N, C-alpha and C positions, 0 to 999 in steps of 0.2 A: 504494500500500500504506500509506504513512504517513498518507494522508488517509482511510483506512478503506475503500478500495475492495477488492472481491473481484476477482481477476485470473484471466483465462484466457489462456494463452500457447500458443505452438506453435513448432516448429522442424523443419527438414528434417534437422538433425543431432541425433540422439537423445541423444548424450552431452552436448552443450551444453545441451539442454533439461533434462536431469536435473540438471545443475549449477545452472542458473538456478532451477529448482524448489526445490532444496535451500537455496540462498541466501535466497530469499524466505521460505520456511517457517521457517528458522532465525532469521530476524529477526522472526518473529511474524506474518508476513503470511498471508493466505488465498489460495492459488493452486492452480489445476489446469492441466495441460498436456496437449496432444495431440501426440504425436510417435512416429515421424517422419512428417512430412506435407509435401506439396508444394503450396503455395497457388496455383501457376500452373496447377494442375489443378482444373477447376471442381467436380468431385465432392468433392475434398479440401477446397476452400474452403467448400462447403456443409456438409460434415461438421463442420468447425470451429465454424461458427455454431450448428449444432444442438447440438453438444456443450456450448458455452458456455451456451446458453439452458436446456438441461436441468440443468446443474450448479447454476446459481444462479437459476433461475426467470425468466430474461429477460436482456436486454442493454440497458444504459443508454448506454454510450460505446464507440465503436470507435476505436482508435488504429492507423492504418496505418503501420507502420514497417519491415515486411519488405522486403528488397531483396537482390539479388546482381548483380554486374557483372563484365564482363571488359574489361580495358583495351585500348586500341588506337586508332590514328588511323583515319579513314575509309578511307584507302588500304590500310592493313595489316590491318584487321579482316576476319575471315571472316564470311560470312552467318550461320553458326551462332552466332558470338560476338555479333553484332548482335541476333539473335533471342533469344538467351539473356538478354541484358541487358534488352531491352524486356519479355520475358515475366515476368522475376522482379522488375522494378522498377516497371513500369506496369500490366501485366495483373493482377498480384497484388492491388493495392488496388482495381482495378475489380471483380474477382470477389468479394473479401471484402465490399466495400461493397454490391454488388448483393444478396448474400445476408443482409446485416445489416439492410437497410431494413425488411423485414417485421417483424423482432423489435423494432426501434426504434419503429416505428409502434405496435406492440402495447403498448409502455410509455408511449405519449404523446409520443414523440419526444425526442431529446436531441442528442448531438454525434457527428459523424464527423470525426476529426482525421487529416490527411495529413502525413507527414513529407516536406516538400519539400527543396529545395536551391537555393542560388544558382547551381548548375550549370544549373538549368532556367530561369534568368532570361536576358533578352536582353542579356548583358554578356559580350562576347567568347566564349571557350569555356566560361566559368563556373568555370574552375579557376584558382587563383592563378598568376600568371605567364603566363596564356593558354596553358598547356601543352596540346597537342592530343592528349591520351591518353584522354579520357573522352567522346568524341563520342556514343556510343550512350547512355551514362548521362545526359549533358546533355539529349539529346532525350527520353529516358524521363522525367526529372524535370520537363521542361517540360510533358509530357503529364500528369503527376501534378497539377501546379499548375492546368492547365486543367480536368482532371477534377474537382478540388475546386470550381472556380468553376461549372462546368456542373451538377454535382450539387447545389450549393447552390440553384440556381434550380429544379431539378427537384423537390426535396423540401421546399422552404420552406413549402409549404402544410400539410405534416405536422408543422411546428415542429421539424424536424430541422435542426440547424445544421451547416454544413460550414466547417471552418477548415483552413488549411495553414501549418504552421511552415516558414518559409523559413530554412534553416539552412546553415551552412558544411559543405562536404563532409568536410573533415578534422577538424572540430571538433565533430562530433555523434556520438551513440552508434553510428551506422551504421559509421563508419570511425575507431575510436579508435587506430589504429596510430601516427599521428603524435604523439598525446598520450603514448603509452607509449615509442615507440622512435625517434621522429623526431629527426634531427640539428638542430643550431642553425639551419642554413641552410633546412631544410625548414620549421621553425617560422617563420622570418622571412618566407619566401615565403607561407606560409599566412595569416599575420597581416596582410600588407601591405594587402589590400583593406579591412580593418576600420577603423571609426572608434573602436571600443573596442579598445585595444591588448593583447589577449590572445586565446588560443584559447578557443573555446566549450567548456564542460564539460557532462557529462551532466546535471548538476543544472539548468543553464540551460534545457535543453530540457524536462526533467521539470516544472519550475516553470511554463513556458509551457503545457504540455499540461494540467496540473492546472487552471490558470486557465481555459483554453478549455473544459474539460469541466464547469466549475462553473456554478452559478446566477449568479454574479457576471458571467459573460460571456454572459448570456441574450439580450442585444441585439447580440451580435457574431456575424457570419457572413462567410465568404469572406475572412478576414483573413490576411495574411502577418505572421509574427511571429518574432522571435528570430534575427537573423543577424549580430549584432555591428556593424551599420551598413554592411555590405558593399554592399547594394543601394542604400542612400541615397547612398553615395559613388561610385556608378557603377562599382564594382569597383576604384577607384583608391586608396582609403584616404585617410588624412590628408595634407594638403599638406606636402611636404618643405621644410625651411628653405632648402635650396639653390634650390628652384624658386621660392619666394617671393622670395628675394634676386634671382633673375634678372629677375623682373618688377617689382621695387620701383622702380627709377629711372623706367621708363616710366610706371608707374601714378602715381607722384608727380607727374610732369610733366603727364599728362593730367588729373589731378584737382586740380591746383594746391594740393596739400597737401604742405608741405615736410617734415613729420615721417614720411611714409610710409616713405621709404628707411631712416631711422634705426631705426624700430620693426621693420621687416622682417616684420611679422605681420598687419597689417590696414589697410584704408583707412578713414580717417575723413573723410567728405565735407565737413564744416564747412558753409560757406554756399555752396559752389560745387559744382554737380552735375557728375557725370562726363560729359565731352563724348563725343558719339557720332561 
């Protein structure tokens, strides 16, 4: 909206959709909304894209952020809960993207952006602390990430770019509860995997999405972006001082660098390489 885009949104919750619509319009934005609508139903997904194209004469950018999940371990989850999470987290972006491609091609191609999650990465359960409560969600988001990659290859000849924001489960607009209500311990656990020591904010994701949708990103496709460094850290986050201290004496001896133990922060190899 702030970048001058005309927005079409939707929601299965009509009251929430009306609230969003009022907020955007009050801020001077141009937005239309179709609600209530269930995007896991193909007819509804098709209807949304037709509605968007009719309202604004076409579609330039698709941002797939809709999702719903039910928590539970594999052992405790019902088949209905499993299917619900996969339908509303993975099937939704599949259906909406499928019905958007024709409209994007008609405009000469542009961007399809998927809201991923580190839950879908091959890092433990994908949840801070390896809590085994989002198994279906992790599988669904892994599917979203692969869907983005596969679709990128499928539609590249039409100059449609596919990108996927790889975001923190509890630090993105999908699940803002921790930002609003989370305890200090919840925040600590959520931030632990990050290299950037704070929770992600909605603005972080919005800025990434705006960039991916812009002409400045015209040579970028299939990219993971904006996860606070969680993936780069392997889900482990920054090295803790006590862990560094535990390794310091041995590393100093192996590398023959006498100031390693005193610095407690980094190895400087000097003239002697690390012995294997």
